[in-house]
Steps between C-alpha positions, in 0.01 A plus 500: 500500500267621777564421870241390754563617855328595823441865583331715763216667310307806617148453362374854567586808701497417870486123448756269664773327302388167354748231396410395150650316202592743223678483166796719408537597137802381307797734564545766237847586365575730795337296778595214730333238718622520860440240769414706803685435825370798698308821452443796727159638586474876456238763585462563127379140458248558777385829350428338164341192658274731699378668182684825562668505159351432156677168435288246309361229730487203528876516491833387639710751692845476663798718416786411736584162355820297522564169332688290248476540123355192330459612139574810295368658183699505180638853545581492873872555561539612861407175672505128431315198641627426849583861585375642829303819447324773694194638320430870495299747293508507123546787253505559128876558472460748216348823636712796608492413870588135441791599276614750764523231770168579674271209402270558801381808309441310176245671276286184509563407865137504619350269234805273491514452877204611703168526319527339157479132587639400160808526283568824315348347185175430685537122518436307821772313689271293729171319446265269688255264336572674172416847632774765535589627848661826603873431503836646400494680838834684517598276209482190722176415693707297744222375731533169319721195506627598156498843342524628144742790538604791282873499426534852640354378830775238540812573704762224523633467856762312701380138537666473842247742654170334606224629276249536783734748670517732198155479337390835656777677309273503195283783633479610864865485595635666186238771546613587853869470419467700179317783676811552713781416260359625170303806612606627843869406467575603862821693558730488799323606818154515348174386656266250335146443625294196398124533549358152545693192615353237272704304247570801277574730792732256675680443169554876486633493857750227409605694190544823697717318754741422214543871412689787670177619668552536874135505604248246372156552658220245463139601560217254559217417741612142570758481779632160388579632153675803646712268715586298189593821315760574768651155447511563123678835517267772623658733755172646629131419490172687534187314609230685306236368735664656803595848381263792450660612176736309271648816353581644843661174610720491191598864536604434860715201399671708232573799723240711323669460161271240348593192300715504190313206351171328573352180356119487527377139477162507674278630220334739748473858376483613864838341568634631169413858594661458844814377328517793260466740792792323672742546210810713536574774252589331168376172642327234290200282577451189285144377454497121494169408666212505253150603615196440273511655153396864502615571857627854551702672773522869594835666567608830652636674191706752696642213703631348177698810398800394706598263223298204622427230245228236486580218258284208390667162460427171326690184599800690628585633151722193472660345197426142599775321308762704683343569837340169599824297478663760726220459753539122480870538584410720798252238624765230458759700695257581781509874436134499396336269760183455301414174673405700811191621311387169353231260620470182292175329400409201286345606170176331607484736800491819292179623663657460845799701378260769377323508836827518694628780280179696531498450875860613543624157614728459197718772351592318179322170435681273255311211342696177459433253216 
C-alpha cells in the first residue's frame, strides 16, 4: 500500500525547497518505510538542489536520515518495525567491490545514489499528483516525514542514542572519519593535516585525535572553526586567510618534513595542490572535497617521485553495517563529540538551514521532524 507524506521538494535547479504532499510507492521486497526523526543537511544536497549535478528534478533529496522503521518488505531481514536506524548510501551488494567489503565503490553507485532518481529497475519511488518525482536519493530521499528506503541503506543502531545526534553519520561524518581510519591509518608520531574545518574536516580531526598521530593540524579561514578544531583534538591550526602560503606554513609546523597524511575537504584545486606540495616523502593526500564535474588539477610530477600518493575517496570507504554502529558507540561514550557540530532546525525551516549553512553560521544543520 502506498504512503502519503510531506516532503521538501526541489522544483528546479536553484529553486528553494517547497513543502509538498507526496506519495511513496509501496515497499518492494528489499525496502522499508521509515518515520523520519532527523536528517542532516549536506553540501551534496545543496549541490544537487542548485542544479550542479544531473539529478532529475522536481525531486526529493536528503541522505543523512535517522528514524524508526514502520514497515518492511517481504524479504527484509536486517531490521524490523520499531528499530532505530541511521540511513546511509545504498549499493547493489553483488559486484566485486561490494563483495569485497567496499560498497562505496559499487559498480552502480552513481545511478543508485546520486544521479539516477529511481530504483535500479527504473521504477519511481515518489510521486506527486500522479507524476513521478526524482527520488531514491542515496536509497532514501530523507527530506520527508516518511521515507521509502533501500534495505542496504538501513543500519540498525542503539535505541538509547538520540537519533538527531547521529543522523550526520550517514554521510559527512563517516566520510571524514573514514579518510583518516581507512586510508591514512596514521602511525605513531605521524602528522595529519585537515584542509577545511567544516563538518567533514572536523570529523577527520576528531578521528585523527583517536589515533597515534602526535600532530593534528587544521587549516581554514574561519577563526571560530579553528578554535573549535582545537577543542575537538587538533594540536595546531593554520588560518589560511592570514598566511602568505599554506604549504610554507605546513612545512614550518612539520620541521620541514611535510605531513604524513592530508585530508582535503574544501573542493578547491588550489588548496589541493598546496596540500600535495606539503606532503612528506611517502605521504598520502586523500581527496574528499568534490569540485564540479570535469575539474582538473596540475601536479609537479618530479615532486611526486618521493613516493607521494593522491587518493580519491567516496564516503570514507566504509562498510556501513560494521562502521556506523561503532561510530554510534563513540558518540554515546563521548569520544566522538559530534553534537559540537550540530545546529538543529524544524523541518519547516529547511530554507533557513540552507541559508545558515551557506553563510557559514551552521557547520552541520540537522532537520527535526
